[in-house]
Structure formats: structure tokens, C-alpha cells
PALOFI-317403 format. One line per 4 residues: number of its first residue (from 0); their letters; for each residue x, y, z of N, C-alpha, C. Coordinates in steps of 0.05 Angstrom, whole numbers. Layout:
NUM) A) X/Y/Z/X/Y/Z/X/Y/Z; ...
***
This chain:
0) MFQE) 17/-24/0/0/0/0/18/25/0; 39/25/15/57/48/16/69/54/-12; 77/32/-26/88/36/-53/67/48/-72; 43/39/-69/21/50/-86/17/80/-80
4) FKKF) 17/87/-54/14/115/-46/38/132/-56; 62/121/-54/86/135/-63/84/139/-94; 74/120/-108/71/123/-137/50/145/-143; 28/145/-128/7/165/-132/18/193/-126
8) VAQG) 33/197/-105/44/223/-98/64/232/-118; 79/213/-129/100/220/-149/88/229/-175; 63/223/-180/50/232/-205/47/263/-203; 46/275/-226/44/304/-227/18/315/-215
12) NALD) -4/300/-216/-30/310/-207/-30/317/-177; -19/299/-161/-19/303/-132/-1/327/-125; 22/329/-137/40/351/-132/28/377/-141; 15/377/-165/2/401/-174/-20/410/-155
16) LAVG) -35/391/-145/-56/397/-126/-45/410/-101; -23/398/-90/-11/409/-66/-1/437/-70; 12/442/-93/22/469/-99/-2/488/-102; -23/479/-115/-47/496/-119/-59/504/-92
20) VIVG) -61/485/-73/-72/491/-47/-55/512/-33; -29/508/-33/-11/527/-19/-12/554/-32; -11/556/-58/-12/582/-72/-40/594/-67; -61/578/-67/-88/588/-63/-91/600/-35
24) AAFG) -79/588/-15/-80/599/12/-65/625/14; -42/627/1/-27/652/1/-42/673/-14; -55/666/-37/-71/685/-52/-94/695/-36; -107/677/-20/-129/685/-3/-120/707/17
28) KIVN) -97/704/28/-86/724/47/-82/751/33; -71/749/9/-67/774/-6/-93/788/-12; -113/773/-21/-139/785/-27/-152/796/-2; -149/782/20/-160/791/46/-148/818/53
32) SFVN) -122/820/51/-108/845/57/-116/867/37; -118/860/12/-126/880/-9/-153/891/-3; -172/874/4/-199/883/10/-199/900/36; -188/890/57/-189/904/83/-171/929/84
36) DMIM) -149/929/70/-130/951/73/-130/971/49; -142/963/27/-142/981/3/-170/988/-6; -187/969/-10/-214/974/-21/-233/986/-1; -235/972/22/-255/981/42/-250/1009/53
40) PVLS) -225/1017/58/-220/1045/67/-230/1065/46; -225/1060/20/-234/1079/-1/-264/1079/-2; -276/1056/-1/-305/1054/0/-317/1068/24; -303/1064/47/-312/1077/72/-311/1107/69
44) LALG) -290/1118/58/-288/1147/54/-309/1157/35; -315/1142/14/-335/1150/-5/-363/1150/7; -368/1133/27/-394/1130/39/-396/1145/66; -378/1164/71/-379/1180/95/-364/1168/119
48) KVNF) -341/1157/114/-324/1146/134/-337/1124/152; -350/1106/138/-362/1083/152/-341/1061/153; -337/1050/177/-318/1028/181/-334/1002/178; -333/989/156/-349/965/151/-341/942/170
52) ADRF) -316/940/177/-306/918/193/-319/918/221; -329/942/229/-340/944/256/-370/949/255; -383/942/233/-412/946/231/-426/920/240; -444/923/259/-458/899/270/-484/908/283
56) ITLD) -501/888/288/-526/891/302/-528/869/323; -534/876/348/-539/856/368/-568/850/367; -575/825/367/-603/816/364/-619/818/390; -604/821/413/-619/823/438/-624/852/446
60) GSHY) -616/871/429/-621/899/434/-600/913/451; -580/899/461/-559/912/477/-541/929/459; -528/948/471/-510/966/456/-481/963/465; -464/962/445/-435/960/449/-422/980/430
64) DSLE) -400/992/439/-386/1012/423/-371/1000/399; -364/974/401/-349/962/379/-357/932/378; -351/920/355/-356/891/351/-338/875/370; -314/885/374/-295/871/392/-306/870/420
68) LARK) -317/892/430/-328/893/457/-353/875/459; -369/875/438/-393/858/438/-385/828/439; -364/821/425/-355/793/425/-341/785/451; -331/804/466/-318/799/491/-338/799/515
72) ATPV) -362/809/510/-382/811/532/-389/783/542; -398/782/567/-406/757/579/-435/760/589; -453/745/581/-452/726/559/-451/740/532; -440/726/512/-437/738/486/-465/740/473
76) PPIL) -473/765/466/-499/768/454/-500/757/425; -524/751/416/-526/743/387/-520/767/370; -501/764/351/-491/787/336/-494/781/306; -503/800/291/-502/799/262/-480/818/253
80) AYGA) -457/807/246/-434/823/238/-435/827/208; -453/845/199/-458/848/171/-435/862/157; -419/878/171/-396/891/159/-375/871/150; -369/851/168/-350/830/161/-361/813/137
84) FINT) -387/810/136/-399/795/114/-396/811/88; -399/837/89/-395/853/64/-366/850/55; -347/851/74/-319/848/67/-314/820/53; -327/800/64/-323/773/53/-335/771/25
88) IVEF) -358/784/20/-370/784/-6/-351/798/-27; -339/820/-19/-321/834/-37/-297/816/-43; -286/803/-22/-264/784/-26/-272/762/-46; -296/751/-42/-305/730/-60/-305/739/-89
92) FIVA) -316/762/-94/-318/772/-122/-290/777/-134; -272/786/-118/-244/790/-128/-232/763/-135; -235/743/-117/-223/717/-123/-237/704/-147; -264/706/-148/-279/694/-171/-271/707/-197
96) FTIF) -268/734/-197/-260/748/-222/-232/740/-230; -214/738/-211/-186/730/-217/-185/702/-228; -200/684/-217/-200/656/-227/-212/656/-255; -233/672/-260/-245/674/-286/-224/683/-307
100) IVVR) -209/703/-300/-188/714/-318/-167/692/-324; -158/678/-303/-137/658/-306/-148/635/-323; -172/625/-318/-183/603/-333/-188/611/-362; -197/636/-366/-201/646/-393/-175/646/-409
104) QINK) -153/655/-396/-127/656/-410/-117/628/-415; -120/610/-397/-112/582/-401/-127/570/-424; -153/575/-425/-169/565/-448/-160/576/-475; -151/601/-475/-141/613/-500/-115/599/-508
108) WRTP) -98/593/-489/-73/579/-495/-78/550/-505; -98/537/-494/-104/509/-501/-118/507/-528; -134/526/-535/-150/524/-559/-132/525/-584; -133/504/-600/-116/505/-625/-127/526/-644
112) KAA) -109/541/-656/-116/561/-675/-124/549/-702; -145/560/-714/-154/550/-740/-133/555/-761; -130/536/-779/-110/538/-800/-118/558/-821
***
């Protein structure tokens, strides 16, 4: 069984998958930083200096000055952290668009040109 596993890992597919996962994780961190440190501050300024990362609603009606304080409260109130959700949606669209561009380019390279 070990020899079979060794043969499987030595194939290009398993190594390509491992490299893809590692690069994907690093790309995710870059996109996260890009959204939180570049896009959201500009969007915040355009919308009247709204800090999306700290936008939330407590469902029990209690008031907290920040999301961090609400999460540290005892007991922790039910929280809808919609600002973090907005950030995640922006990150998703950036990743999806980037993957679309990469796949589109790969398909152009693979498609044989007509004679």
C-alpha cells in the first residue's frame, strides 16, 4: 500500500494539487489584505467614513461601542456582523473574477488556432 501511495504522490497531479492549495492559501491572504487595507477604506471614505469591519447589530437589543467589545461581553450576545460579511463578499468577487481571468487565459492557450 505504501508503494502505491508513493507512486500516486510522485504523479504530477498530486503535486500540482498540493502546490495549488498552498498558492491558493497565500492568494487568499493577499486578497483579504487587499480588501481590508485598500478597497474598504476607499469605499468607507466615499460613503462617509463608515468602518465596515465594525458594523454589526446585536439581536438582543444591547448596545456596544465596537464589535470587539460585543464579542468579549459575557454572555456573548447574538450578533449579526454584517460589515464582516460585506468584506467577505467583496473578497469572494475579487477571487472569482481573478479565477475567471486565469481560466479564460488558459483556455485561450489550449484552444488550437484554426488553419
